[in-house]
C-alpha positions in Angstrom: 16.4 28.3 7.0 14.2 25.3 6.2 13.9 24.1 2.6 10.9 25.4 0.7 9.5 21.9 0.4 9.6 21.4 4.2 6.3 20.6 6.0 5.7 19.3 9.5 3.2 16.4 9.4 -0.2 17.1 10.9 -2.7 14.7 12.5 -5.5 13.8 10.1 -8.8 14.0 11.9 -12.5 14.0 11.0 -15.6 15.3 12.8 -18.3 12.9 11.8 -22.0 13.6 11.9 -24.3 10.6 11.8 -27.7 9.3 13.1 -27.6 7.6 16.5 -25.6 7.8 19.7 -23.4 4.8 18.9 -20.8 4.8 16.1 -22.2 3.2 13.0 -19.9 0.3 12.0 -20.5 1.0 8.3 -19.4 4.6 8.8 -16.2 3.5 10.6 -15.5 1.0 7.8 -16.0 3.7 5.2 -13.6 6.0 7.0 -11.0 3.3 7.4 -11.3 2.3 3.7 -10.4 5.9 2.7 -7.8 6.9 5.3 -6.6 3.7 6.9 -6.8 2.6 10.6 -8.3 4.8 13.1 -5.9 5.8 15.9 -8.6 7.2 18.2 -12.4 7.2 18.2 -14.1 9.8 20.4 -17.4 9.9 22.1 -20.5 10.9 20.1 -22.3 14.0 21.3 -25.9 15.2 20.5 -25.8 17.7 17.5 -28.7 19.7 18.8 -27.9 23.4 18.5 -28.9 23.7 14.9 -31.4 21.9 12.6 -29.3 22.7 9.5 -28.8 19.0 8.6 -32.3 17.7 9.6 -34.0 18.1 6.2 -31.3 15.9 4.6 -30.3 13.6 7.4 -33.2 13.6 9.8 -33.2 13.9 13.6 -31.3 12.4 16.4 -27.9 13.4 14.9 -24.7 13.0 16.8 -21.2 14.2 16.1 -17.8 12.9 17.3 -14.2 13.1 16.3 -11.8 10.4 15.1 -8.1 10.5 14.3 -6.3 8.3 11.9 -2.9 6.7 12.1 -2.2 8.6 8.9 -0.5 11.9 9.2 -0.5 14.4 6.3 1.4 17.4 5.1 -1.1 20.2 5.9 -0.9 21.6 2.4 -2.5 18.4 1.1 -5.8 18.9 3.1 -7.7 20.0 0.0 -7.2 16.5 -1.5 -8.6 15.0 1.7 -11.6 17.4 1.5 -12.4 16.2 -2.0 -12.1 12.6 -0.8 -14.4 13.2 2.1 -17.0 14.8 -0.1 -16.8 11.9 -2.5 -17.4 9.4 0.4 -20.4 11.3 1.5 -21.9 11.2 -1.9 -21.0 7.6 -2.5 -22.6 6.7 0.8 -26.0 8.2 -0.4 -27.8 5.5 -2.3 -29.1 6.4 -5.7 -29.4 10.1 -5.1 -30.8 9.8 -1.6 -29.8 12.1 1.1 -26.4 11.7 2.8 -26.5 9.5 5.9 -23.1 10.9 7.1 -21.3 14.3 7.1 -17.6 14.1 7.3 -15.7 17.2 8.2 -12.1 16.2 7.5 -9.4 18.3 8.9 -6.0 18.4 10.6 -4.5 19.1 14.0 -1.1 20.4 14.5 0.5 21.5 17.8 -1.3 24.8 17.8 -4.7 24.4 16.1 -7.5 22.5 14.4 -8.2 23.4 10.8 -11.1 22.3 8.6 -11.1 22.9 4.9 -14.3 24.1 3.2 -15.7 24.8 -0.2 -17.5 27.8 1.3 -15.8 31.1 1.6 -16.1 33.2 4.7 -14.7 36.3 6.3 -12.3 34.4 8.6 -11.3 31.7 6.1 -8.1 31.7 4.2 -8.0 30.7 0.6 -5.9 27.6 -0.1 -6.4 27.3 -3.8 -8.5 24.9 -5.9 -11.8 26.3 -4.4 -10.8 25.4 -0.9 -10.8 27.8 2.1 -9.2 26.9 5.5 -11.1 27.5 8.7 -9.1 27.5 11.9 -11.8 26.6 14.4 -9.8 25.8 17.5 -6.5 27.0 18.9 -4.4 25.2 21.5 -2.9 27.1 24.4 -2.3 26.4 28.1 -3.3 22.8 27.8 -6.7 23.3 26.2 -8.4 23.8 22.9 -10.1 27.2 22.6 -12.8 28.0 20.0 -12.3 30.9 17.7 -14.9 33.7 17.7 -16.3 32.4 14.5 -16.5 28.7 15.3 -19.7 26.8 14.9 -21.8 26.5 18.0 -20.8 22.9 18.9 -17.1 23.9 18.7 -17.8 26.9 21.0 -19.3 24.5 23.6 -16.5 22.1 22.6 -17.7 18.8 24.1 -14.8 17.3 22.1 -12.2 18.8 24.4 -11.2 15.6 26.2 -11.1 13.6 22.9 -9.0 16.3 21.2 -6.5 16.4 24.0 -6.1 12.6 23.8 -5.8 12.8 20.1 -3.1 15.5 20.4 -1.2 13.5 23.0 -1.3 10.2 21.1 -0.2 12.0 17.9 2.7 13.8 19.7 3.8 10.5 21.1 3.7 8.8 17.7 5.7 11.6 16.1 8.2 11.5 19.0 8.5 7.7 18.6 9.0 8.0 14.8 11.8 10.5 15.3 13.5 8.1 17.8 13.2 5.2 15.4 14.7 7.4 12.6 17.7 8.3 14.8 18.6 4.6 15.4 
């Protein structure tokens, strides 16, 4: 039996929505100032299946995924959600609209989970006003969207990037275990 305070580390990731098809250096700098060095930066894909963010952020929006060298205990993801919301608001100048949307989350060996302040029928309450939304599961070498996933996750243009993130994270965990055994 594992001790009650046992937690496997999870890979900290963020799905980032921004204007433009190239990563904005100021957004990358903001992410790294909050969570440290980026381990992997994926490709940006057009965010064109909904206009939900257009009134606030405008048109020509793109979303991509990044992973950080930082791993976290999954039970601390609510703290990271609060940090990501703070970054979005701080990035908006003097009450202007946000110029970036950061969906922080984590990946473990089996799934991708994003925290939310919005409840939903398939979200699990994690406390402190945060619900957990498992959007992708991993099986047979691929990430599969859940039935309730957002449209871009259903299309999952992030598949290749997520597989690379998972593999790099697994390698880093394996290397850390080897170092700890020396």
